[in-house]
N, C-alpha and C positions, 0 to 999 in steps of 0.2 A: 682439342681446345674447348674450354668451357666458355659459355656466353651468358651474360646476365642482362635481363631486359626489364624495363618498367612497363607493365601492362595496364592500359586504360581502355576499358571496353573492348573494342575489336582491334585496337592498334597497340603495337609494341615498339618501344624505342630502346636501343642499346644504351647501357650505362657502364661506368667504370667498375672494375672488379672491386669488391669490398668483402667484409665479413659480417656475420650477424652481430658479433660483439661490437664492431666498429659502428654499426648502425643503432646500437642500443637495444637490440632485440634479444630476447631470452628464449631458451629452449622450450620450457613448459608454457610460459605465458603467451608467447607469440607463435613459435614454430609448431608446437604440438597442437595448439588450439586451431591453427590454420589448417593443418592436416586433417584434424577431426571434422572441421567444417567443409573440407573439400576432399573427401575420400577418393575421388576419381584419380588423384595423383598416385594412389597406391595400386591402381589397376582397375580394369573394367569390372563394374558390379561388385566392388569390395564394400562390405558392410562393416562399419566399425562397431565392435562389441563392447569394448571398454578401454580405458586408459589408466595408466599408473597402477597396473595390476600387480599385486604383491602377495597373493594368497596361495603360495606353494611352499614346499619344503625341499631341502636337499635330500640326498640319499640316506642321511642319518636321521631324518625326521625333524631337523632343526629348521624353523621358519627362515625363509630366505630374506635377506635384507635389501636386495636390489629389486627394482620395479621395472616392469615391462612398460615402455612408453605408450604404445598403441597396439591393440590386438583386434584383428578383424577376421572375417570369413570371405572367401571369394565365392563366385557363382557355383563352383563345384563342391563347396563345403570344406576346402582346404584352409588351414589357418594362415593368416598373413600377420607376421610378427614384424613390428616396426620399432627400431631403436634409433632415436634421433640424437644427433650431436651438434652442438653449436659451433664447435671448433674441430681441431684435429683429434681423432680418437686413437687410443693405443691399438696395437695390432691384435689384441685379444678381445676386442669389443664384441665380436660375434658370439663369444661364449655367454654373454648376457642373455641372448635369445635362447 
């Protein structure tokens, strides 16, 4: 079961389930910027390297049209690839990464 809380300083209060869209929040403007400002949600010691990364090509050398939402490095040097969705994603969303 998922739980949603409003956090104010050191206290948290449960709130009714909602969606980002219902709250007027957008993927890039709100969620992505919050994740960049709070990289600890991605894991311990994750360093955000860039966002909206689109400088790669497919196997045919054609520039890719999709963008990677957030790219980071963890403490061991492994890439942390973050694909954010405001709503329900299709089952092939992992292929973006």
